[in-house]
C-alpha positions, 0 to 999 in steps of 0.5 A, a space after each residue: 757277066 753278060 746285057 741284054 736288052 729289049 722287050 719283055 714279050 712273054 713271062 713264064 712260071 715255069 715249075 716242076 721237080 727241079 726248077 722254079 722259075 721264070 722265063 721271060 723271052 726279051 726281043 732285042 733290037 735284032 728282032 732276036 729272040 733271048 728267053 731269060 730263066 730268073 730262079 729263084 725266089 728272089 728273082 722271082 720276085 725281082 721280075 714279077 712288077 714287070 710288064 710285058 711291053 716293059 723295055 728293060 736291060 738286063 745284067 745275065 751270065 750264060 751258064 754251061 751245062 752238060 747232060 749227065 744222061 744224053 750228053 747233050 751241052 746247052 747253055 742256060 741263061 741267068 739274071 741276075 738283075 733287070 731296071 726299065 730302060 725308058 725309050 
């Protein structure tokens, strides 16, 4: 489990034949962007009340995958929960 802290700068709805998720872009204190997936209806509903500009802390896990077609390896950051941080 990892913890990501920062400001939400963008929220995108990604829907295709395989997935329905929200992707939150979080600008961390070191100014690096982190892209966190909120997969499925329950997790999407958890993210919906949050707005761009809010400072949050997200607990997530890293999911490593390997493409069956190309063999490319990549990681996804998948949210488990989120809460607002008061500055």
